[in-house]
N, C-alpha and C positions, 0 to 999 in steps of 0.2 A: 355299477356293473356287478355288484355282489349277487344279484338275483339271476344273472345270466349264466348259462352253462358255457363251457369253452366252445362247444359247437356253435352256439348262437353268436358268441363273440366273433369267431372266425367268419361265420356267414355274413355278419354285419360288415366286417372289414373287407370282405371279398366283393362287395357291391361294385358293379361296373356300369359305365355309361355306354353310349354308342361310339362308333368310330369318329375321329375328329371331324370328318367330313359330314357327319350327321346321319349316316346310314343306320337303319335299325340293325340290331345285332343278328337277327335271323335272315337278313337279306343277303344277296350276293353282291359283292363289290364289283363295279364295272371292270376292274382288272382281272376278274375271274375267280377271286377267292372270296369266301364269305366275309361279311363285315366283321371287323375285329373289335371285341370289347375293350374298353379303356378303363383302368382302375380310377376310382375316386380318391384313393389314398395316396398321399405324397410320400413315396418311399425314399425321397431324397433327404427327408428330415428325420424319419424314424423307421426302424424295422418293425415288422409284425411279430417276429419270433426272435428271441435271443436264447440260444442254446448254451448252457454252461456244463462242460464236462467236469463234474464235481470231483471225480477221481478216475484214475485208470484201473483201479483195483476191481476185479471181477472173478467170480468162482467158475464162470463158464468160458470156455475157449472156443468161441464160434469161428467157423472156418472162413467166414467172410467179414470178420470184424474190422471196421474202419480204424479203430483205435489200437489194434493189436494188444488188447487189454491183457493184464497179468493178474496174478493172485494177490499182489501187494500194491500198496500205494507207492507212487514215485516221489522222490524228494522234490520239494518246491511247490507242492500243491497250495493253492490259496487257503489260508487259514480262516477261522470263523470271522475274524474282524475284517479280513479282506473280502470274504464272501458277502458280508453285510454292506461293505462299500460297493461291491458290484451291484447288489440289489438297489442301492441308492442311485447308482449311475443309470440303471435301467429306468428307474422312476424319473431320472433327470431328462429323459427324452420327452416327457410331458404326456398328457392325456390325448387320445387313448393310449394307455401304457402298452408297451410290447408284452406279449406272453412270454414268461420265463420258463423254459423247459430245463429241468434238472436231470441230467443224463450222466453217462459214464462211459466205460466201466459200469459198475453197479452203484447207483446213487445211494442204495440202502446201506452201503458200507461206510458212508460218512456218519460219524458219531453225532455230528451237529446238524444233521439234515433237517430235522423238524424245527430246530431253532431258526434255521434259515427260512424254512417254509412259513413259519409264523411271522417272521419279520417282514417278508415280502407280502404276505396276505394282509398284514396290518396296514401296509401302504396302499393297498388296493390293486396290487399287481397280480394278474392271473398267473397261477403256478400249475405246471404239469410235471409229472414224474415219469421217468422211463426206467423202471427197475428190471433187474434180471429175475427170472423164475428160478429161485434157489430155495433151500430150506428156510432162509430168512423171511420169505414171503408167506408167513403164517396167517391163519385167520385173525390173530391178534394184531399183526402188522397191517393187514388190510383194513381192519377197523380203525387203527390209528391213522392211516392214510386218509380214510374217508371223513374223519372228524378233525383233520388238521388244517383245513382250508385249501387243500389241493383240489383243483377243478377237474383234472383229467389224468389218466394213467395210460401209458402205452405198453403193450406186451408183444413180444416178437413170436411169430408162428411162421415157420419156413417150409412147412409141408403139410399135406393132408393125411399123412401116415406117419407112424412112429419111425419107420425106416428112413424116410426122407428127412423129416425134421431132426431126428437124432443123428443123422449123418452129418448135418450142419453143426448141431449144438454139441455133439460128442458127449452127451450125458444120458445114461440109461433111464428110461421112464420119463424123460423130459417132455415128450409129447403129451401124455396124459396129464402131467402136472401143469402144463401150459394151458390146455383147454380148461382144466378145473380152475386155474387162476383167473382166466378171462371171465368165466361164469361167476366166480365169487366176487370179483371186482364190480361187475354189473349189478349183482344182488346187493352190494353195499351202497349203491346209489351213485357211483362215480361214472363220469363220462369215460368210456373205454375205447381206446384205439388199438387195433391190431396192426402190427407192422409185419410186412412180408417182403423179403428180398427175392426178386425174380432171377432165377438162374436156369441154366439148361436142365438141371436136375429136377426142378419142380414145375417147369413150364406146363406140363400136361396135367398138373394137379391144381391149377389155379381156380378152376370152377369149384372143385371140391373144397378148397380153402375158403372160397366165398360162401359156400354153404355152411361151413363151420362158423364163420363170422356172423352170418345171419341167424343161425340156430342158437348161438350163444348170447345173442342180444347185444352184441357190440355196436357202437354208434358210428365208428369211423374205421375204414380200412385204408391204411396208408401203404402204398406199394412202392418199394425202393427198387430202382433199376441200377444194377451193379456198376460201380466205378472201381477200377483197379487201383485201390489204395489199401494200405494196411494188409490184412490177411486176404482181402478181396482179390489180390493179384493172382491167387491160385484157384479162384472159383470160376465157374463156367458162365461167361457172359453169353447172351443170346444175340442173334443177328439183328441188323437194322429192320429187316422185313418182319421179324418176330416181335420187335419192339412195337411196330405199327399194329400188328395183329392184337397184341396184348392191350394196347390203348383202346382199340375198338371194343374188345371184350370188357374192359373196365367200364366203359361208358354203359354198356348193357347191364353190367352188375350193379351200377349205381341206381338202378330202378328197384332194388329189393330192400329198401328201408335203412340203408346206411350210407354215409358220405364216403366218396372215393377221393383220395388225394394221392399224388405221386411225388416221389423224391428223385431228383436227377433225371426226370423225364418231363420237362416242361412242354414238350411237343404234345403231351396229352391234351393241353388246352386247345391246340390247333385241331386235334381230332374232335374234341367236344364241340368246338365252333362249327366244324364241317358237318358233324352229325346233326346238330341243331338246325342247320340250314338244309337238311335233307339229302346230303351227299351219301353215296352208297357205301356199304361195308366191303371189306376186302373179300375177294373170291379166292381164299386160300384154305388149305387143309387145316392149318393151325387155328385160324379164327373160327372156322366152321366147327371144329372139334370142341373148342372151348365154349362157344355160344350154345352148341347143341347140348353139351353136358350141363351147362348152367340151367337151361330150360328143363332138362330131365330131372335135375335135383330140386329145383325151386319152382317149377312151373312157369307159365307166362306171367308177365307183370305189365300192368298198364299204368304204373306209377310214373310220376315225372322223374327223370334222372336227377340224381343229386351228386353232381360231379364238381369238384372244387376247381375254380379257374382263376383264382387271384394271381395277378401277373408278377409273382415273386420269383426270385432265383438266387443263386449264390451271390451274396453281396447286395442284393436288391430286396429289401424286406426281410432279409435273413442275415444273422450274424452269429458267429460261433466263438465262444471263449473256452480255451483249453484249460486243463487242470492247473497249469502254471501261470495263467493270466494272459498268455499269448492269444491274440485275436486273429481270426481267419474269416474269409468270406462265408465259409460253410465248413461243416465237418469233413467233407470229402474233397475240399480244395486246399491243399497244404501250402498256401502262400501266406506267410506271416505278415501282418499289417502293423504290428506294434504290440506293446504290452500295456495292459491297463494299470500296471504298477507304475508306469512312466507317463502314459498319456490318457486323457479322459476317453471313455468309450464313445461318447457322442462325437468327439472330434475325429476319432479314427473312422467311424462310420460315415460321417458327413463329408470329410475332407480328403480321405485317401484317394489318390489319383486313379488307381485301378478300379475301386468301387464306383467312382464317378463315371468312368468309361463303361462299366458294366450296366449301371443304371441308365446311361444314355444310349445303350444298345449299339456301342461303337465296335461292332464285330467285323470279322473278315470272313471270306468264303461265303458259303450259302447262307449262313446265319446273318451276315451283313447285308445280303441282298433280299432277305425274306420280309414279306409284309407282316409276318407274325413276330418280328424281331423284339417288339416290346412285350407282347402278351406271352411269348415263349422265350425266345433268346437262346435256346439250346442249353445243355448242361455245361456250365463253365468248368466244372470239375472234370468232366469226361474229356472236354476239349484239351484241357491242360494235361491230363494223364496220357492222352493219345499223341499230342504234338508238342507239349511244353509251352503252348500259347493259350493263356486263359481267355483270350478274345477270339480264338479260332472257331471253326465250325464244329458242330457236334457230330461225330461219326455214327452215332446210333440213330440219327434221324434220316429217313430216306426221302424226305420231301424235297422236290426240286422247284425252287421259286421261279415264277414266270419272269421274263426279262422286264425290268422296270417296275416290278410289283412293289418294292419298298417305297419308291418315290410316290406311288399312287395312294 
């Protein structure tokens, strides 16, 4: 796998087959919904992504931060020996190894970061970093990242203007520094992912952010849909109808040379499936405005859409390890499953009752009735934040399943 980029690795693991009934993925199922792709990967055995919150320390106090990060490290962080043990446990899932994403806080504040990167890379584990844009991200640091064995780096950009982005990041000149960092990381030969959290404050700027992603040469645009945890409880979530509009817009944006992925919006995969089957776009002012602005900025595109549709969700293909070794289904779903200081990571992932229910799509409400329950399954984090039930329906999805559609 050493010759593959992270993008290629993800694309390979995202491969899908047809609906269990044998219907082609572009066809329409007799029940009225497009045929639903089914993953080839057995997520019961191994995750695709393991996120390790290497530290809570961060010099940026973002208004929507999941971790409510602070300027100093918290007591109880995994030390370097425990970090190496975590890497060994990721390798213990077997090949193809999960991708290990070192996040935070700001992972650059770990003094042993590159020792851990070197150790993981030496085992053949794909490693990605999610640093903050601070004075620590110097040209020398970017060069070190590029030569360390790191496959990809993600950088957060939450507005198309300094006013919007810095209103979230609360750091003067952070917008210009962020765009410059994205371009420098691309120039260094890294696979670069731009992360954007959708909020009411930046909804109208999404097309302009897409243009920045395009013009900077970034490879992936990962769009986070707000869940009210951490500092996100004070940020402005958009409506269910606007979630739908944004998903259709993102499908359009995926024609412009970069991969689109979503976080806590698995219903994007339903929208992708519907659009591939020729279903119409929303007749709404929000969608029309975003789609029109995208064309205005980047012109028409006849490229094939590059929309990521791997059937992962919190606890299915995804696992999150906190700074203190506590394991969660995902960073936005604060239900502790155990601590890797006490139980093996593979045992937690494979045997935890809640994760088994999530992977089996044993949901209630509309998510339980939906034909897209496996491909999508709704945001478990949002369901938990809204109702206290991690298996409940996702209130951000407006889709109404047809009666009996899950059984078909």
